[in-house]
C-alpha positions in Angstrom: -62.6 -90.8 75.8 -60.9 -87.7 75.0 -59.4 -87.4 78.4 -55.9 -86.7 79.4 -55.0 -88.2 82.9 -51.5 -88.2 84.1 -52.1 -91.5 85.3 -52.6 -92.7 81.8 -48.4 -93.1 81.6 -46.1 -90.5 80.0 -48.3 -87.5 80.7 -46.8 -86.3 83.8 -43.3 -85.9 81.8 -45.2 -82.9 80.1 -46.3 -81.0 83.8 -44.1 -77.8 83.7 -43.3 -76.9 87.5 -43.5 -73.5 88.6 -40.1 -72.4 89.2 -39.1 -70.5 92.7 -39.9 -66.7 93.2 -36.5 -66.1 93.7 -35.3 -67.4 90.1 -38.6 -66.1 88.9 -37.6 -62.5 90.1 -34.3 -62.7 88.6 -35.4 -64.0 85.3 -37.6 -61.3 84.9 -34.9 -58.7 85.9 -32.4 -60.0 83.4 -35.3 -59.8 80.9 -36.8 -56.1 81.5 -33.0 -55.2 81.4 -32.1 -57.1 78.1 -35.5 -54.9 76.4 -34.3 -52.0 78.0 -31.1 -52.5 76.2 -32.6 -53.2 73.3 -34.8 -50.0 73.2 -31.9 -47.6 73.8 -29.9 -49.0 71.1 -32.7 -49.1 68.4 -31.8 -47.8 65.4 -27.9 -47.4 66.1 -25.4 -49.3 64.2 -22.6 -48.3 66.4 -23.5 -48.0 70.3 -20.0 -47.8 71.3 -19.7 -44.4 69.2 -22.9 -42.6 70.6 -21.7 -43.9 74.2 -18.5 -42.0 73.4 -19.7 -39.2 71.6 -22.2 -38.7 74.7 -19.1 -38.9 77.3 -17.1 -36.3 74.9 -20.1 -33.8 75.2 -20.6 -34.2 79.0 -17.1 -33.5 79.2 -16.9 -30.1 77.4 -20.4 -28.8 79.1 -18.9 -29.8 82.4 -15.2 -27.6 81.4 -17.4 -25.1 80.4 -19.4 -24.9 83.4 -16.3 -25.1 85.5 -14.4 -22.1 83.7 -17.4 -20.0 84.1 -17.1 -17.1 86.2 -19.1 -17.1 89.3 -20.1 -20.7 89.2 -23.3 -21.1 87.5 -22.8 -18.1 84.5 -25.0 -15.8 83.3 -25.1 -12.2 83.5 -24.5 -9.9 86.0 -25.5 -6.5 86.9 -23.6 -4.2 88.5 -25.4 -1.1 90.0 -23.3 1.9 90.8 
């Protein structure tokens, strides 16, 4: 009474098989990537616009760094 055994017919179809370790690893990696994407875009309505603004800002910073005399920029003291 009250026992649930697979030999009682029909109970065997409810058993969930453990997936292959490689499949499980891939599923976990996909889930982690999905969570990371969702977290990075949380509160942002237009993700594409934000990415474009970020790329534009990086380009401006790169150009400024390239246009500075002496590479790193900063003040140079001349003794003399």
